[in-house]
DSSP file (Angstrom, degrees, kcal/mol; ACC not computed):
  #  RESIDUE AA STRUCTURE BP1 BP2  ACC     N-H-->O    O-->H-N    N-H-->O    O-->H-N    TCO  KAPPA ALPHA  PHI   PSI    X-CA   Y-CA   Z-CA
    1    1 A X              0   0    0      0, 0.0     2,-0.3     0, 0.0    99,-0.0   0.000 360.0 360.0 360.0 128.0    8.1   -9.0  -10.4
    2    2 A X        -     0   0    0      1,-0.0     2,-1.0    68,-0.0    98,-0.1  -0.658 360.0-140.6 -82.0 136.1    7.0   -8.4   -6.8
    3    3 A X        -     0   0    0     -2,-0.3    67,-3.1    96,-0.1    68,-0.3  -0.821  27.9-146.9 -95.6  95.1    3.5   -9.4   -5.9
    4    4 A X  E     -A   69   0A   0     -2,-1.0     2,-0.3    65,-0.2    65,-0.2  -0.464  18.7-175.2 -72.9 125.6    2.6   -6.5   -3.6
    5    5 A X  E     -A   68   0A   0     63,-3.0    63,-2.1    -2,-0.3     2,-0.3  -0.778  10.8-156.2-105.3 160.6    0.3   -7.1   -0.7
    6    6 A X  E     -A   67   0A   0     -2,-0.3     2,-0.4    61,-0.2    61,-0.2  -0.973  16.7-167.9-139.9 155.5   -0.9   -4.3    1.5
    7    7 A X  E     -A   66   0A   0     59,-1.9    59,-2.7    -2,-0.3     2,-0.4  -0.981  13.1-164.5-141.1 130.1   -2.2   -3.8    5.0
    8    8 A X  E     +A   65   0A   0     -2,-0.4     2,-0.3    57,-0.2    57,-0.2  -0.923  32.1  95.1-120.0 137.9   -3.8   -0.5    6.1
    9    9 A X  E     -A   64   0A   0     55,-2.4    55,-2.9    -2,-0.4     2,-0.4  -0.976  66.5 -48.1 176.1-160.8   -4.4    0.7    9.6
   10   10 A X  E     -AB  63  35A   0     25,-2.9    25,-2.4    -2,-0.3     2,-0.4  -0.826  49.4-117.8-103.2 135.5   -3.3    2.7   12.7
   11   11 A X  E     + B   0  34A   0     51,-2.6    50,-2.7    -2,-0.4    23,-0.2  -0.594  34.6 172.8 -71.8 123.5    0.2    2.3   14.2
   12   12 A X  E     +     0   0A   0     21,-2.8     2,-0.3    -2,-0.4    -1,-0.2   0.631  62.5   6.3-108.7 -19.4   -0.2    1.0   17.7
   13   13 A X  E     - B   0  33A   0     20,-1.1    20,-2.6    46,-0.1     2,-0.4  -0.977  49.6-161.9-160.3 152.1    3.4    0.4   18.6
   14   14 A X  E     + B   0  32A   0     -2,-0.3     2,-0.3    18,-0.2    18,-0.2  -0.980  26.2 165.5-135.2 120.9    6.9    0.9   17.4
   15   15 A X  E     - B   0  31A   0     16,-2.1    16,-3.0    -2,-0.4     2,-0.1  -0.884  41.8 -91.8-132.9 161.6    9.7   -1.2   18.9
   16   16 A X  E     - B   0  30A   0     -2,-0.3     2,-0.5    14,-0.2    14,-0.3  -0.464  36.8-148.6 -66.9 146.0   13.3   -2.2   18.2
   17   17 A X        -     0   0    0     12,-2.1     2,-0.6    29,-0.1    12,-0.4  -0.981   5.1-153.1-122.3 120.4   13.6   -5.4   16.2
   18   18 A X        -     0   0    0     -2,-0.5     8,-0.1     1,-0.2    12,-0.0  -0.822   9.8-169.9 -98.2 122.0   16.7   -7.5   16.9
   19   19 A X        -     0   0    0     -2,-0.6    -1,-0.2     3,-0.2     4,-0.1   0.763  23.6-144.9 -79.8 -25.1   17.8   -9.7   14.1
   20   20 A X  S    S+     0   0    0      2,-0.2     3,-0.1     1,-0.1    -2,-0.1   0.551  76.6  95.2  72.4   6.1   20.3  -11.6   16.2
   21   21 A X  S    S+     0   0    0      1,-0.3     2,-0.4     2,-0.0    -1,-0.1   0.877  88.9  12.1 -94.3 -46.1   22.6  -11.8   13.2
   22   22 A X    >   -     0   0    0      1,-0.1     3,-1.8     0, 0.0    -1,-0.3  -0.995  55.6-143.2-142.7 128.5   25.0   -8.8   13.5
   23   23 A X  G >  S+     0   0    0     -2,-0.4     3,-1.4     1,-0.3    -1,-0.1   0.789 102.9  65.8 -61.4 -26.9   25.7   -6.5   16.5
   24   24 A X  G 3  S+     0   0    0      1,-0.3    -1,-0.3    -3,-0.1     0, 0.0   0.703  91.2  64.5 -68.2 -18.4   26.1   -3.7   14.0
   25   25 A X  G X> S+     0   0    0     -3,-1.8     3,-2.6     2,-0.1     4,-0.6   0.576  71.5 124.3 -80.3  -9.7   22.4   -4.0   13.1
   26   26 A X  T <4 S+     0   0    0     -3,-1.4    -8,-0.1     1,-0.3    -3,-0.0  -0.298  82.7   9.7 -57.6 127.7   21.3   -3.0   16.6
   27   27 A X  T 34 S+     0   0    0      2,-0.2    -1,-0.3   -10,-0.2    -2,-0.1   0.346 106.8  94.9  85.7  -5.7   18.9    0.0   16.3
   28   28 A X  T <4 S+     0   0    0     -3,-2.6     2,-0.4   -11,-0.1    -2,-0.2   0.678  76.1  58.9 -91.3 -19.4   18.6   -0.4   12.5
   29   29 A X     <  -     0   0    0     -4,-0.6   -12,-2.1   -12,-0.4     2,-0.3  -0.883  63.8-167.1-115.6 143.8   15.4   -2.5   12.4
   30   30 A X  E     -BC  16  46A   0     16,-2.2    16,-3.0    -2,-0.4     2,-0.6  -0.904  16.2-143.2-125.3 154.5   12.0   -1.6   13.8
   31   31 A X  E     -BC  15  45A   0    -16,-3.0   -16,-2.1    -2,-0.3     2,-0.6  -0.967  20.5-167.9-117.4 112.1    8.9   -3.6   14.4
   32   32 A X  E     -BC  14  44A   0     12,-2.7    12,-3.2    -2,-0.6     2,-0.5  -0.895   7.6-151.9-105.8 122.5    5.8   -1.6   13.6
   33   33 A X  E     -BC  13  43A   0    -20,-2.6   -21,-2.8    -2,-0.6   -20,-1.1  -0.814  13.9-171.2 -96.3 130.3    2.4   -3.0   14.8
   34   34 A X  E     -BC  11  42A   0      8,-2.8     8,-2.3    -2,-0.5     2,-0.4  -0.976   7.9-164.5-126.0 133.0   -0.6   -1.9   12.7
   35   35 A X  E     -BC  10  41A   0    -25,-2.4   -25,-2.9    -2,-0.4     6,-0.2  -0.954  11.2-153.6-117.4 137.5   -4.3   -2.6   13.6
   36   36 A X        -     0   0    0      4,-2.3     5,-0.1    -2,-0.4    -1,-0.1   0.446  41.3-112.0 -92.2   0.2   -7.0   -2.2   10.9
   37   37 A X  S    S+     0   0    0      3,-0.4     4,-0.1   -27,-0.1   -28,-0.1   0.325 105.7  73.1  89.5  -9.4   -9.9   -1.4   13.3
   38   38 A X  S    S-     0   0    0      2,-0.2     3,-0.1     0, 0.0    -1,-0.0   0.039 124.0 -78.9-125.2  26.7  -11.8   -4.6   12.7
   39   39 A X  S    S+     0   0    0      1,-0.3     2,-0.3     0, 0.0     0, 0.0   0.275  89.7 129.6  99.9 -11.1   -9.6   -7.0   14.6
   40   40 A X        -     0   0    0     39,-0.0    -4,-2.3     2,-0.0     2,-0.4  -0.618  32.0-178.0 -81.4 135.1   -6.8   -7.4   12.0
   41   41 A X  E     +C   35   0A   0     -2,-0.3    39,-0.6    -6,-0.2     2,-0.3  -0.994   5.1 179.9-133.9 139.5   -3.2   -6.9   13.3
   42   42 A X  E     -Cd  34  80A   0     -8,-2.3    -8,-2.8    -2,-0.4     2,-0.5  -0.996  19.3-145.2-137.6 142.7    0.1   -7.1   11.4
   43   43 A X  E     -Cd  33  81A   0     37,-2.9    39,-2.5    -2,-0.3     2,-0.5  -0.944  17.3-158.6-103.0 125.3    3.7   -6.6   12.5
   44   44 A X  E     -Cd  32  82A   0    -12,-3.2   -12,-2.7    -2,-0.5     2,-0.7  -0.918   8.7-145.8-103.6 125.9    5.9   -5.0    9.9
   45   45 A X  E     -Cd  31  83A   0     37,-3.1    39,-2.4    -2,-0.5     2,-0.6  -0.827  18.4-157.9 -87.3 118.1    9.6   -5.5   10.1
   46   46 A X  E     -C   30   0A   0    -16,-3.0   -16,-2.2    -2,-0.7     2,-0.2  -0.887  10.3-171.3-105.1 118.6   11.1   -2.2    8.9
   47   47 A X    >   -     0   0    0     -2,-0.6     3,-1.9    37,-0.5   -18,-0.1  -0.528  41.2 -98.3-101.1 168.5   14.7   -2.4    7.6
   48   48 A X  T 3  S+     0   0    0      1,-0.3   -19,-0.1    -2,-0.2    -1,-0.1   0.768 124.3  51.7 -58.6 -24.5   17.1    0.4    6.6
   49   49 A X  T 3  S+     0   0    0      2,-0.1     2,-0.3     0, 0.0    -1,-0.3   0.348  77.3 121.7 -97.4   7.6   16.2   -0.2    2.9
   50   50 A X    <   -     0   0    0     -3,-1.9     2,-0.6     1,-0.1    36,-0.2  -0.546  65.8-126.7 -66.3 130.9   12.4    0.0    3.5
   51   51 A X  E     -e   86   0A   0     34,-2.6    36,-2.7    -2,-0.3     2,-0.6  -0.726  21.5-164.2 -87.5 120.8   11.1    2.9    1.3
   52   52 A X  E >   -e   87   0A   0     -2,-0.6     3,-2.4    34,-0.2    36,-0.2  -0.925  26.8-120.3-102.7 118.2    9.1    5.5    3.1
   53   53 A X  G >  S+     0   0    0     34,-2.2     3,-1.5    -2,-0.6    36,-0.4  -0.369  98.0   0.1 -59.7 131.0    7.1    7.7    0.7
   54   54 A X  G 3  S-     0   0    0      1,-0.3    -1,-0.3    -2,-0.1     3,-0.1   0.669 117.1 -87.2  60.4  20.2    8.2   11.3    1.2
   55   55 A X  G <  S-     0   0    0     -3,-2.4    -1,-0.3     1,-0.2    -2,-0.2   0.834  71.1-175.1  49.7  36.4   10.6   10.0    3.9
   56   56 A X    <   -     0   0    0     -3,-1.5     2,-0.5    31,-0.2    -1,-0.2  -0.344  24.1-130.0 -64.6 138.2    7.7   10.4    6.3
   57   57 A X        -     0   0    0     -3,-0.1     2,-0.4    -2,-0.1    -1,-0.1  -0.815  23.8-145.0 -89.2 125.8    8.4    9.7   10.0
   58   58 A X        +     0   0    0     -2,-0.5     2,-0.3     4,-0.0     6,-0.0  -0.769  21.3 178.0 -98.4 135.1    5.8    7.3   11.3
   59   59 A X    >   -     0   0    0     -2,-0.4     3,-2.1   -48,-0.0   -48,-0.3  -0.861  41.9 -74.8-129.9 164.8    4.5    7.6   14.9
   60   60 A X  T 3  S+     0   0    0     -2,-0.3   -48,-0.2     1,-0.3     3,-0.1  -0.373 119.5  29.9 -58.6 133.7    2.0    5.8   17.1
   61   61 A X  T 3  S+     0   0    0    -50,-2.7    -1,-0.3     1,-0.4     2,-0.1   0.205  88.8 128.7  98.4 -13.8   -1.5    6.9   16.1
   62   62 A X    <   -     0   0    0     -3,-2.1   -51,-2.6   -51,-0.1     2,-0.6  -0.468  60.2-126.9 -73.7 145.5   -0.6    7.5   12.4
   63   63 A X  E     +A   10   0A   0     27,-0.3    27,-2.5   -53,-0.2     2,-0.3  -0.842  43.8 167.5 -89.7 123.9   -2.7    5.9    9.7
   64   64 A X  E     -AF   9  89A   0    -55,-2.9   -55,-2.4    -2,-0.6     2,-0.4  -0.877  34.3-142.0-134.1 164.5   -0.4    4.0    7.4
   65   65 A X  E     -AF   8  88A   0     23,-2.1    23,-2.4    -2,-0.3     2,-0.5  -0.998  18.6-160.9-125.7 127.2   -0.3    1.5    4.6
   66   66 A X  E     -AF   7  87A   0    -59,-2.7   -59,-1.9    -2,-0.4     2,-0.4  -0.911   2.7-156.2-109.6 134.8    2.4   -1.1    4.5
   67   67 A X  E     +AF   6  86A   0     19,-3.1    18,-3.2    -2,-0.5    19,-1.3  -0.890  18.2 168.1-110.8 140.6    3.3   -3.0    1.3
   68   68 A X  E     -A    5   0A   0    -63,-2.1   -63,-3.0    -2,-0.4     2,-0.7  -0.894  42.5 -91.9-142.7 168.0    5.1   -6.4    1.4
   69   69 A X  E >   -A    4   0A   0     14,-0.5     3,-1.5    -2,-0.3   -65,-0.2  -0.786  26.2-157.6 -88.9 114.8    5.9   -9.2   -1.0
   70   70 A X  T 3  S+     0   0    0    -67,-3.1    -1,-0.2    -2,-0.7   -66,-0.1   0.748  92.9  54.0 -63.0 -23.1    3.1  -11.8   -0.9
   71   71 A X  T 3  S+     0   0    0    -68,-0.3    -1,-0.3     2,-0.1     2,-0.2   0.505  85.1 103.5 -91.5  -4.1    5.5  -14.4   -2.3
   72   72 A X  S <  S-     0   0    0     -3,-1.5     2,-0.1     1,-0.1    -4,-0.0  -0.512  82.0-103.7 -77.2 145.4    8.2  -13.9    0.4
   73   73 A X        -     0   0    0     -2,-0.2     2,-0.3     9,-0.0    -1,-0.1  -0.406  40.6-169.5 -67.0 145.2    8.4  -16.5    3.2
   74   74 A X        -     0   0    0     -2,-0.1     8,-0.1     8,-0.1     2,-0.1  -0.966  29.1 -97.7-133.0 150.6    7.0  -15.4    6.5
   75   75 A X        -     0   0    0      6,-0.4     2,-1.8    -2,-0.3     6,-0.4  -0.387  37.2-116.6 -65.0 146.9    7.1  -17.0   10.0
   76   76 A X  S    S+     0   0    0      4,-0.1     2,-0.3    -2,-0.1    -1,-0.1  -0.565  74.0 115.1 -86.9  76.0    4.1  -19.1   10.8
   77   77 A X        -     0   0    0     -2,-1.8     2,-0.4     4,-0.1     4,-0.1  -0.884  63.5 -88.4-137.6 166.2    3.0  -16.9   13.8
   78   78 A X  S    S+     0   0    0     -2,-0.3     2,-0.2     2,-0.1   -36,-0.1  -0.996 107.2  35.7-124.8 136.1    0.1  -14.7   14.8
   79   79 A X  S    S-     0   0    0     -2,-0.4   -37,-0.2   -38,-0.3    -1,-0.1   0.623 106.6-112.4 -70.9 159.2   -0.1  -11.8   14.2
   80   80 A X  E     -d   42   0A   0    -39,-0.6   -37,-2.9    -2,-0.2     2,-0.5  -0.214  24.9-147.1 -60.0 149.8    1.6  -12.1   10.8
   81   81 A X  E     -d   43   0A   0     -6,-0.4    -6,-0.4   -39,-0.2     2,-0.3  -0.962  18.9-177.6-125.3 112.5    5.0  -10.6   10.5
   82   82 A X  E     -d   44   0A   0    -39,-2.5   -37,-3.1    -2,-0.5     2,-0.7  -0.843  31.6-119.4-112.7 145.7    5.9   -9.1    7.1
   83   83 A X  E     -d   45   0A   0     -2,-0.3   -14,-0.5   -39,-0.2     2,-0.3  -0.757  38.1-129.7 -79.6 115.4    9.0   -7.5    5.8
   84   84 A X        +     0   0    0    -39,-2.4   -37,-0.5    -2,-0.7   -16,-0.2  -0.494  32.1 174.2 -71.9 129.5    7.9   -4.0    4.8
   85   85 A X  S    S+     0   0    0    -18,-3.2   -34,-2.6     1,-0.4     2,-0.4   0.805  73.3  13.4 -96.6 -44.6    9.0   -3.0    1.3
   86   86 A X  E     -eF  51  67A   0    -19,-1.3   -19,-3.1   -36,-0.2     2,-0.4  -0.998  64.9-164.7-136.4 136.3    7.2    0.4    1.1
   87   87 A X  E     -eF  52  66A   0    -36,-2.7   -34,-2.2    -2,-0.4     2,-0.5  -0.979   4.1-166.6-123.4 136.9    5.5    2.4    3.9
   88   88 A X  E     - F   0  65A   0    -23,-2.4   -23,-2.1    -2,-0.4     2,-0.7  -0.978  12.7-151.5-126.4 119.6    3.0    5.2    3.3
   89   89 A X  E     - F   0  64A   0     -2,-0.5   -25,-0.2   -36,-0.4     2,-0.1  -0.817  36.4-118.6 -85.4 119.8    1.9    7.6    5.9
   90   90 A X        -     0   0    0    -27,-2.5     2,-0.4    -2,-0.7   -27,-0.3  -0.384  34.2-175.6 -71.4 134.3   -1.6    8.6    4.7
   91   91 A X    >   -     0   0    0      3,-0.5     3,-1.7    -2,-0.1    -1,-0.0  -0.986  33.3-102.5-127.3 134.1   -2.1   12.2    3.9
   92   92 A X  T 3  S+     0   0    0     -2,-0.4     3,-0.1     1,-0.2     0, 0.0  -0.261 105.1  15.1 -56.9 143.6   -5.5   13.7    2.9
   93   93 A X  T 3  S+     0   0    0      1,-0.1     2,-0.5    51,-0.1    -1,-0.2   0.538 105.8 102.4  68.2  10.5   -6.0   14.4   -0.8
   94   94 A X    <   -     0   0    0     -3,-1.7    -3,-0.5    50,-0.1     2,-0.3  -0.988  51.4-168.5-124.1 126.3   -2.9   12.2   -1.7
   95   95 A X  E     -G  143   0B   0     48,-3.4    48,-2.6    -2,-0.5     2,-0.4  -0.847   0.8-165.3-109.7 147.8   -3.4    8.7   -3.0
   96   96 A X  E     -G  142   0B   0     -2,-0.3     2,-0.4    46,-0.2    46,-0.2  -0.999   5.7-175.6-133.9 135.5   -0.6    6.1   -3.4
   97   97 A X  E     -G  141   0B   0     44,-2.0    44,-3.0    -2,-0.4     2,-0.6  -0.997   5.6-167.2-130.6 128.3   -0.6    2.9   -5.4
   98   98 A X  E     +G  140   0B   0     -2,-0.4     2,-0.3    42,-0.2    42,-0.2  -0.966  40.1 110.9-114.5 117.1    2.2    0.4   -5.3
   99   99 A X  E     -G  139   0B   0     40,-2.0    40,-3.1    -2,-0.6     2,-0.5  -0.975  69.8 -78.2-168.8 172.5    1.9   -2.1   -8.1
  100  100 A X  E     -G  138   0B   0     -2,-0.3     8,-1.5    38,-0.3     2,-0.5  -0.791  42.0-158.1 -86.1 131.9    3.2   -3.5  -11.3
  101  101 A X  E     -GH 137 107B   0     36,-2.8    36,-1.4    -2,-0.5    35,-0.9  -0.962   9.9-142.5-116.0 129.4    2.1   -1.4  -14.3
  102  102 A X    >   -     0   0    0      4,-2.3     3,-2.0    -2,-0.5    34,-0.6   0.138  41.5 -72.8 -79.6-166.1    2.1   -3.0  -17.8
  103  103 A X  T 3  S+     0   0    0      1,-0.3    32,-0.1    32,-0.2    -1,-0.1   0.677 135.9  48.6 -66.3 -17.4    3.0   -1.6  -21.2
  104  104 A X  T 3  S-     0   0    0      2,-0.2    -1,-0.3     3,-0.0    10,-0.2   0.272 118.8-111.8-100.5   8.6   -0.2    0.5  -21.2
  105  105 A X  S <  S+     0   0    0     -3,-2.0     9,-2.6     1,-0.3     2,-0.5   0.859  70.2 145.4  57.8  39.9    0.5    1.8  -17.6
  106  106 A X  B     -L  113   0C   0      7,-0.2    -4,-2.3     1,-0.0    -1,-0.3  -0.908  52.5-114.4-104.2 132.2   -2.4   -0.2  -16.3
  107  107 A X  B >   -H  101   0B   0      5,-2.6     3,-2.0    -2,-0.5    -6,-0.2  -0.209  26.6-109.8 -64.3 157.2   -2.0   -1.7  -12.8
  108  108 A X  T 3  S+     0   0    0     -8,-1.5    -1,-0.1     1,-0.3    -7,-0.1   0.770 120.0  52.4 -63.0 -26.0   -1.9   -5.4  -12.4
  109  109 A X  T 3  S-     0   0    0     -9,-0.2    -1,-0.3     3,-0.1    -2,-0.1   0.466 110.1-123.9 -87.6  -0.6   -5.3   -5.4  -10.7
  110  110 A X  S <  S+     0   0    0     -3,-2.0    -2,-0.1     2,-0.2    41,-0.1   0.662  82.0 110.5  72.4  16.7   -6.8   -3.4  -13.5
  111  111 A X        +     0   0    0      1,-0.2    41,-2.1    40,-0.2     2,-0.4   0.621  68.6  45.1-101.6 -14.2   -8.0   -0.7  -11.2
  112  112 A X  E     - m   0 152C   0     39,-0.2    -5,-2.6    38,-0.1     2,-0.5  -0.982  56.1-169.0-139.3 127.6   -5.7    2.3  -12.1
  113  113 A X  E     -Lm 106 153C   0     39,-3.2    41,-2.0    -2,-0.4     2,-0.4  -0.950  18.5-142.8-111.6 126.9   -4.6    3.6  -15.5
  114  114 A X  E     - m   0 154C   0     -9,-2.6     2,-0.6    -2,-0.5    41,-0.2  -0.760  11.0-167.3 -94.6 134.7   -1.8    6.2  -15.6
  115  115 A X        -     0   0    0     39,-2.8     2,-0.1    -2,-0.4    41,-0.1  -0.927  19.8-146.9-118.0 102.3   -1.9    9.1  -18.0
  116  116 A X        -     0   0    0     -2,-0.6     2,-0.3    39,-0.1    41,-0.1  -0.395  16.4-172.9 -73.3 145.5    1.6   10.7  -18.0
  117  117 A X    >   -     0   0    0     39,-0.3     3,-1.6    -2,-0.1    -1,-0.0  -0.811  43.1-100.8-125.4 169.0    1.9   14.5  -18.5
  118  118 A X  T 3  S+     0   0    0     -2,-0.3    -2,-0.0     1,-0.2    -1,-0.0   0.698 123.4  57.5 -62.6 -16.4    5.0   16.7  -19.0
  119  119 A X  T 3  S+     0   0    0      2,-0.1     2,-0.6    37,-0.0    -1,-0.2   0.491  77.4 110.2 -93.2  -4.7    4.6   17.6  -15.3
  120  120 A X    <   -     0   0    0     -3,-1.6     2,-0.4    38,-0.1    38,-0.2  -0.611  64.0-142.4 -74.3 118.4    4.7   14.0  -14.0
  121  121 A X  E     -i  158   0B   0     36,-2.1    38,-2.9    -2,-0.6     2,-0.5  -0.689  15.9-168.0 -80.2 129.9    8.0   13.6  -12.1
  122  122 A X  E     +i  159   0B   0     -2,-0.4     8,-2.3    36,-0.2     2,-0.3  -0.980  21.1 153.8-121.9 120.3    9.5   10.2  -12.6
  123  123 A X  E     -iJ 160 129B   0     36,-2.8    38,-3.1    -2,-0.5     6,-0.2  -0.862  40.7-106.4-140.7 170.5   12.4    9.3  -10.3
  124  124 A X  E >   -i  161   0B   0      4,-3.1     3,-2.0    -2,-0.3    38,-0.1  -0.459  45.1 -98.9 -90.4 169.9   14.2    6.4   -8.6
  125  125 A X  T 3  S+     0   0    0     36,-0.7    37,-0.1     1,-0.3    -1,-0.1   0.737 123.4  60.3 -63.6 -21.4   13.9    5.5   -4.9
  126  126 A X  T 3  S-     0   0    0      2,-0.1    -1,-0.3     3,-0.0     3,-0.1   0.384 121.1-106.6 -87.7   5.7   17.1    7.5   -4.3
  127  127 A X  S <  S+     0   0    0     -3,-2.0     2,-0.2     1,-0.3    -2,-0.1   0.386  78.3 130.2  89.4  -3.5   15.5   10.7   -5.6
  128  128 A X        -     0   0    0      1,-0.1    -4,-3.1    -5,-0.0    -1,-0.3  -0.524  67.8 -92.6 -82.7 151.7   17.4   10.8   -8.8
  129  129 A X  B     -J  123   0B   0     -6,-0.2     2,-0.5    -2,-0.2    -6,-0.3  -0.317  32.5-135.8 -61.8 143.0   15.6   11.3  -12.1
  130  130 A X        -     0   0    0     -8,-2.3    -8,-0.1     1,-0.1     4,-0.1  -0.904  21.4-178.6 -99.8 125.7   14.6    8.1  -14.0
  131  131 A X        +     0   0    0     -2,-0.5    -1,-0.1     2,-0.1    -2,-0.0   0.430  52.9  82.4-106.8  -1.0   15.4    8.4  -17.7
  132  132 A X  S    S-     0   0    0      1,-0.1     2,-0.5     2,-0.0    -2,-0.1  -0.048  93.8 -72.9 -89.1-164.7   14.0    5.1  -18.9
  133  133 A X        -     0   0    0      1,-0.1    -1,-0.1     2,-0.1    -2,-0.1  -0.824  33.2-152.4 -93.4 124.2   10.6    3.9  -19.8
  134  134 A X        +     0   0    0     -2,-0.5     3,-0.5    -4,-0.1   -33,-0.2   0.515  60.7 110.0 -77.8  -1.7    8.3    3.4  -16.8
  135  135 A X  S    S+     0   0    0      1,-0.2   -32,-0.2   -32,-0.1   -33,-0.2  -0.339  74.6  21.4 -73.7 156.5    6.2    0.7  -18.4
  136  136 A X  S    S+     0   0    0    -35,-0.9     2,-0.3   -34,-0.6    -1,-0.2   0.892 104.2 109.9  55.2  46.4    6.4   -2.9  -17.4
  137  137 A X  E    S-G  101   0B   0    -36,-1.4   -36,-2.8    -3,-0.5     2,-0.5  -0.942  78.2 -98.6-142.7 162.0    7.8   -2.1  -14.0
  138  138 A X  E     -G  100   0B   0     24,-0.5    24,-2.5    -2,-0.3     2,-0.3  -0.759  52.1-174.6 -79.6 126.9    6.9   -2.0  -10.3
  139  139 A X  E     -GK  99 161B   0    -40,-3.1   -40,-2.0    -2,-0.5     2,-0.6  -0.936  32.3-145.9-129.9 147.9    6.0    1.6   -9.5
  140  140 A X  E     -GK  98 160B   0     20,-2.8    20,-3.0    -2,-0.3     2,-0.5  -0.971  30.7-164.1-106.8 113.9    5.1    3.7   -6.5
  141  141 A X  E     -GK  97 159B   0    -44,-3.0   -44,-2.0    -2,-0.6     2,-0.5  -0.889  12.2-166.7-110.7 124.3    2.5    6.2   -7.9
  142  142 A X  E     +GK  96 158B   0     16,-3.0    16,-2.0    -2,-0.5    15,-1.7  -0.945  27.3 152.0-109.1 122.7    1.5    9.4   -6.0
  143  143 A X  E     -G   95   0B   0    -48,-2.6   -48,-3.4    -2,-0.5    13,-0.1  -0.923  33.3-152.2-147.2 167.1   -1.6   11.0   -7.4
  144  144 A X        +     0   0    0      1,-0.4    -1,-0.1    11,-0.3   -50,-0.1   0.432  68.3  14.9-108.6-114.2   -4.6   13.2   -6.5
  145  145 A X        -     0   0    0     10,-0.1    10,-0.4   -52,-0.1    -1,-0.4  -0.262  63.1-179.7 -67.5 152.6   -7.9   13.1   -8.2
  146  146 A X        -     0   0    0      8,-0.1     8,-0.2    -3,-0.1     6,-0.1  -0.951  32.3 -93.7-143.5 164.1   -8.9   10.3  -10.5
  147  147 A X        -     0   0    0      6,-2.2     4,-0.1    -2,-0.3     5,-0.0  -0.280  28.4-125.7 -71.4 165.6  -11.9    9.4  -12.6
  148  148 A X  S    S+     0   0    0      4,-0.1     4,-0.1     2,-0.1    -1,-0.1   0.231  76.3 108.6 -96.3  12.7  -14.7    7.2  -11.2
  149  149 A X  S    S-     0   0    0      2,-0.2     2,-0.5     4,-0.1    -2,-0.0  -0.240  80.3 -84.6 -79.7 172.9  -14.4    4.7  -14.1
  150  150 A X  S    S+     0   0    0      1,-0.3     2,-0.1     2,-0.1   -39,-0.1  -0.967 125.7  31.4-121.7 113.7  -13.0    1.2  -14.0
  151  151 A X  S    S-     0   0    0     -2,-0.5    -1,-0.3   -40,-0.2   -39,-0.2   0.512 103.5-134.4 -75.6 152.1  -10.1    1.5  -14.4
  152  152 A X  E     -m  112   0C   0    -41,-2.1   -39,-3.2    -4,-0.1     2,-0.4  -0.474  21.0-144.5 -65.4 143.6   -9.8    4.8  -12.7
  153  153 A X  E     +m  113   0C   0    -41,-0.2    -6,-2.2    -2,-0.1     2,-0.3  -0.915  24.4 166.9-116.1 143.0   -7.6    7.2  -14.7
  154  154 A X  E     -m  114   0C   0    -41,-2.0   -39,-2.8    -2,-0.4     2,-0.8  -0.992  39.1-132.4-150.2 154.1   -5.2    9.7  -13.3
  155  155 A X        -     0   0    0    -10,-0.4   -11,-0.3    -2,-0.3   -39,-0.1  -0.910  43.4-138.2-103.2  99.7   -2.4   12.0  -14.2
  156  156 A X        -     0   0    0     -2,-0.8   -39,-0.3     1,-0.1   -13,-0.3  -0.211  11.3-145.7 -66.1 148.7    0.1   11.2  -11.4
  157  157 A X  S    S+     0   0    0    -15,-1.7   -36,-2.1     1,-0.3     2,-0.3   0.892  83.4   2.7 -71.8 -42.4    2.0   13.9   -9.6
  158  158 A X  E     -iK 121 142B   0    -16,-2.0   -16,-3.0   -38,-0.2     2,-0.4  -0.999  58.0-160.2-151.0 144.7    5.0   11.6   -9.1
  159  159 A X  E     -iK 122 141B   0    -38,-2.9   -36,-2.8    -2,-0.3     2,-0.6  -0.998   6.9-160.4-127.1 129.4    6.1    8.1  -10.0
  160  160 A X  E     -iK 123 140B   0    -20,-3.0   -20,-2.8    -2,-0.4     2,-0.5  -0.954  17.6-138.8-108.6 122.8    8.9    6.3   -8.1
  161  161 A X  E     -iK 124 139B   0    -38,-3.1     2,-1.1    -2,-0.6   -36,-0.7  -0.707   9.8-144.6 -84.2 124.1   10.4    3.4  -10.1
  162  162 A X        -     0   0    0    -24,-2.5     2,-0.8    -2,-0.5   -24,-0.5  -0.761  17.9-173.6 -92.9  95.0   11.0    0.4   -7.9
  163  163 A X              0   0    0     -2,-1.1   -38,-0.1     1,-0.1   -26,-0.0  -0.811 360.0 360.0 -90.7 112.3   14.2   -1.2   -9.3
  164  164 A X              0   0    0     -2,-0.8    -1,-0.1   -26,-0.0    -2,-0.0   0.428 360.0 360.0-112.3 360.0   14.8   -4.4   -7.4
């Protein structure tokens, strides 16, 4: 189970990231710098397998949320540099939550409860339909309105199952 951390802010730069491992990797990795508006800065290393919700193209000035594994090793530098697992370009009226959802489809932080409907699309990161049970998995949940209760409840538009 991945322990997802997140950082939200405005993209201030996008540069090539050289791994120094393989010449074939040149141009395949990016370093995206994000500032949160209150002094926080993070560098996200974006690899070819980083999942971009809706395959959104990210540009300087975009508001994004980057998700990373809190348990993964990181270099001891400032600003912190995380390997991006999921990137979300923020769009009005669309909410995204990346988290582990238990057998009751409650997020690990207890803040979001999913109520599936026949209209909820459940798919894999490659866009293919997911035919298993989405409980007890890491999920990328795209949803609109939710209740104001704790936990908030929603009928998601789409769920992407994160098989790692």
